[in-house]
N, C-alpha and C positions, 0 to 999 in steps of 0.2 A: 611502730606504724604511724606515719604522719597523716593526720586527718585534714581534709580540705577545709578551708576557712568558709564559714557560713556567710552568705551575702550580707547579712545584717549583724555580723558579729562585732563586738566592741573594737577588736583589732582592726577590722576593715574600715570601720567608721573613723577610728583614730588616724589611720593611714590617709583616708580621704581628707580629713580635717587638716592634716599636716601638709598635704599637697596644696590645698586651698590657701592656707596661710603663706606657704612658701611662694606661691604665685604672686601674691600681693606684696610680698617683701622683696620682690625682684625689680630693680629700677628699670630694666629694659622692658619688662611687661607693663609697668606703670606708664612708661612713656608712650608705648604703642597704643595701649588702651585709652589713655588720656587724649592723645592726639586724634584718635578716631572719634571720640566723643565730641571733642571741640569742633572738628570739621563737620560732624553731623549737626550739631547745634548751630553752627554758622550757616549751613545750608538751609536749615529750617527757617531762619530769619531772613536770609537773602532772598529765598524763594518767594517770600511774602512782602518783600520791600521794607523790612523792619529794622534794617541796619542803621538806625538813626544816628548813633554816635559816630560811626564811621563816615556817614555823610557829612556830619558837622566838621570832622577833622579834614576830610577831603575838600569840602567847599571853602573852608577857611584857608587852606593851603593854596588853593587856586587864587583866591583873592589876594593873598600875600604876594604871590608871584605876578599878579596884575597891578601891583603897587597900591592896593586898597587895604586899609587896616580892618580886620574882621571883627570890629567891636562897635557898640552903640548903634547909631542910625545906619551906618554902613552895613552892618550885619542884618539889621531888621529889613532893610530894603533888598538885600541880596538873597537872604534865606529866611523869609517870614514863616515858613513851615517848620523850621528847625529850632531847637533849644539854643541857649547861649553858647558862645565859644569863649573860654576863659583861660586859655593857655598863652604862654609867651611866644614871641616871634621865633625863638629858637625851635620851638615845637614844629612850626610850619616848614622850617628848613630841613629838619630831620625826618619829617613825615612825607616829604616830597616823593621818595621812591614808592610809597604805598599809594599816595593820592593819584599818581599819574599812570598807575596800572589800569588795565581794562576794568570797568565798573563791576563786572561779575567776578573778577579775580581778586581785586584788592582786599576785600573783607576777609577772604580765606587766608591770604598771605599774612595779613595783620594779626589775626587771631593765632595762627599757627606759630608765627614768629614770637609772639608774647608768651604763648604756652611753653615753647622751647626754652626761652630765656628764664622763665620762672623755674622750670624743671632744672636747668643748669645751675641757677642760683642756689637752689635747695641742695642739690647733690654735689656741689663743689665747696660747701661749707667746710671749715677746718676739720681735720681728722679726729678731733676729740669727740665728734658726733659719729655714732656708728651708722652703718648702712640701714639697719633696721629702724633706728630713730628717725633718720631722714625719710624713709618710706612711710612711717607712721605719721610724721608731720605733714607730708605731702597728701596722704589720704585724708587726714583730719580736715584739711582746708580745701580739698578738691571740689566739693559741692558748691561752696561759695565762690571758688575760682571759676567753676563752670558757669554759674549764674552771672558773674561779672563779665565773662567772655561772651555770654549770650547777648549781652548789651554792648559788646565791642568797646568796653571801657578802657581807660588809660591806667586805672588803679593797679592793674597787674604789673605794668612797667614800673610804677612808683615802688611797689613792694619788692620787685627783684633788684632794683637799683640800691635800695637799702641793704639788701643781703650781699650783693656783689661788693659794695663799698666796704662793708664790714669784713668780708673774707679777705679782701686785698689789704686792708689795714692790719689784720691779724698776721698776714704773711709779709709785712714790711714793704709793701708796694704802694707807698704814699701817693705818688703822682697819679697813678691810675685810679686809686680810690677817690681822690679829690676831684678828678675829672668827672667821674660818675656822679658824685654828690652835686657838682655844679650843673651837670646836665639836668638832674632831677629838679634842682632849685630854680633853674631858668625856664623850666617848662611848666611845673605845677607847684612851685614854692615849697611843698612839704619837705623835700629832701635836704633843703639848705640847712635845716636845724642839725643835721648830722655832723656838721662842721664842729659843733661843740665837743663831740667825742674825740676829736683830734688831741685834746688834752691828755688822754689816756695812753697815747702812743709816743714812741721816740720821735725826735726831729720835729717837734711841734712847729717851730718858727719856719722851718723849711716848707712844711706842708701848708702853712698859712700863706707863705709866699707863692706857692703853686696856686692856691685858691685865688689870690689877688690877680695873678697873671691870667688865669683861665677866665675869671669874671670879666676882666677887661676885654678879652678876645670875644667872649659870648655877647657882651653888651654891644660890641661893634659888628657882630656877625650879620645882622640884618642889612648892613651896608652893602652886602653882595647884591641887593636888589633895590636900594634906595639911596639918595644922597645922605651924607652924615647929618646935615642940618635938619632932616625930618625925623631923626631917631627920637629926640626928646618928646615930640608930640605923639609918636607911635607908642612909646612906653607909657605916656600919660593916659592914652586911651585904654591900654591894657589894665593899668591900675584902676581906672574908673570903672571898668567892667567888673573887676574883682570886688571892689567896695560896694557896688550897687547890687550885686548878685545875692549877697547874704540875706537881703530882705524880700526875696521873691517868693519864698515858700517856707513851710515848716520842715526843719531838717532833723536828722537823727543823731544829735550829740547832746552833751550834758546840759547845754543851755536851754533845752526844751524838756529837761527831765523834771517831772513833777514829784514832790511839791517844792523843789529847790528854788524856782523862780529866779534863775541867774541871767536870763536873757537881757534885761536892762543893763547889766553890769558885765556884759560879755568881754569887752576889751580889757577891763580891769582884771577879770578873772584869768584871761589868757596870759596877761603880763605877769600877774602874781604867781601863777603856777609855773610859768617858765623861769621866773627868778628863783622860785623854790627848788626847781630841778637843778638850776645852775649852782645854787648854794650847796645842795646835796652833793653834787659832783666835786666841788672844790673842797668841801669839808671832809670828804672821804678820799683824800689824796693817797692815803696809804693803801687803798684798795685798787688803785689804777692798774697794778700789775696782776690782779686776779682775773683770769679769763671769765669766770662767772660774773664778776662785777661789770666788765665791759659788755658782755652779752646782755645782761639784764638792763643796763642803761640803754642799749639799742632797743630792746623790747619796750621799755617804758617810753622811749622817744617815739617809736612807731605807734604806740597807743595815744600819746599826746597829740600828734598831728591830726588824728581822726576825732578823738573824743572832744577835743577843744578847738576843733576847726569851726570856721564860720558856716560851712555848708557841707555836712557829711550825709551821705546816703548809706543804706544798708550794704550796698556793694563795696563800699570803701572798707568794710570790716575785714576784708581779706588781708589788708596791710597789718593791722595790729595782731591778727590771729596767727600769722606765720611767725612773728616775733615771739609771741606768747608760747608757741609750741616748743621752741628750743629752750626757753626758760623752763618749761614744764619737764622736758625730758632730762635736762641737766639736774633738776631737783630730784627727779625720780631715781636717776642713776646714783645719786649721792645719798639716797635714803632720807631725804629731807622733806618729802611731801607729807602733809597732814591729811587727815580724813576730809577736812574742809576743802583742801586743794583738789582732791579727787572728785568731790561732789560738784564743785564749780567746773571742773574739766568736762564732765559728762553733761551737766546742765547747759553749758555753753554750746557743746556740740549739738544738743537737741534743739535748743531755742534759737541760737544764732545761725547755725549752719544748716540744719535739716528743715526746720519749719518753713523757711521761705520758699522751699521747693514744693510746688503745688501737687506734683504727682506722688509725693511722699507724705504730705501733711494736708488735711482738709483746710482750705482757706479760712473757714470760720474759726478753727482752732488757732491758726497763726494770728489772725486779727485779734483774737481775745488776748493772747500773750503779748502781742505788740501794743494793744490798747493799754495794757497795764505797764508797758515799757519794761517788761522783764528782760528783754535783750540788752537794753542800755544799762540797767542795774547790774546785770552779770558782767558786762564789759568794764564797768566802773570798778566793781569789786575786784576783779582779777588784776586790773591795772594798779589799784592801790596795793594789792598784795605783792605784786612784783616790785613796786617802788619801795615797799617796806623792806623786802629782802635785799635791796640794793643799798639803800641809804640809811636804814635804821638798824636792822638786825640781820646781818648776813649769816646764814648757817655756818657753824664751825667747820664743817667738812670742806668748805671752800676757802678757808683762811690762809692756805699756802699757795703761792703763785705756781702756775704750771706753764712750761714753755709753750709758746704759740706753735700750732701745727703748720 
């Protein structure tokens, strides 16, 4: 005789738990749920006129097409109520489709586009990452992604361009990878450092040739809207805006990390760490064929451009965290994680991802942890840990090359 299952029996609870987990390990469900949340967050800001970053992007784009450089005094006079615009002229060319949409529609299209590209970048990574690992990486970063999109930031685009370029290089599509790297570099600088990873892939000089040709094209691209003779001054104003912006406020990077006191030596530290990473890459030439080494170099680089940046905010942490995630899941799959790695994993989720969300963490608690700079210390620790596994002691389980997916 078959007895009916009690409503609160362990079997029924286990079945419910299994369906719950299965729901969140389904990419289609994650996309639909994530898109709805992003649209709801966008509406909450647009309805109150708080889409400031989108306004900055749109106003700077309009100024560009009106033959006015959106930097310095020009920007102060045109948009005194908005923060600085710090992106290159290529950004204004590419942003035009969003800037000239109706004011009520543009912010929604911008956020949904970036969310979709982020989702695609995560779920089109090489096949050596399982579907479950991609879902877990997406979920781990979703709260900070949502906070970034709440502010209509460009950091989402920087993050997914790193991932797209990596995936294309892994699949042997050098031209398209270099094109994405150059788009990132000519809009917000960060992505240009990914060119260093071309050393790890075949046809290095051909890819460098692609980079030179694309760079020339992008440098001349603003000529669609101005005489060539005006380009040097335009780029000079952009560089001036970048160099002056670093001193406008206190940022969340290692130069403000107490008690290190690195701020007066910022440029020297940036150069020294970059040289150390370059040396580590060259000295580990035998590891270039290892997928784990290439992935970890990418994650380390994504951490470098934020932790050692002139002006990093907490929203920019979405960039290093997505790189860190795929290092973590690679280590876990290989059985190379230590107890220390697991503690840092959960501590980073709690402090860096969850705490900044007011509805999940009381602001006083967040301010206490951020006052102690726990978030920065955690990010620095995990960055050093990844660098160690790339350049100093790579786990033995990754010692044999695996064909790219």
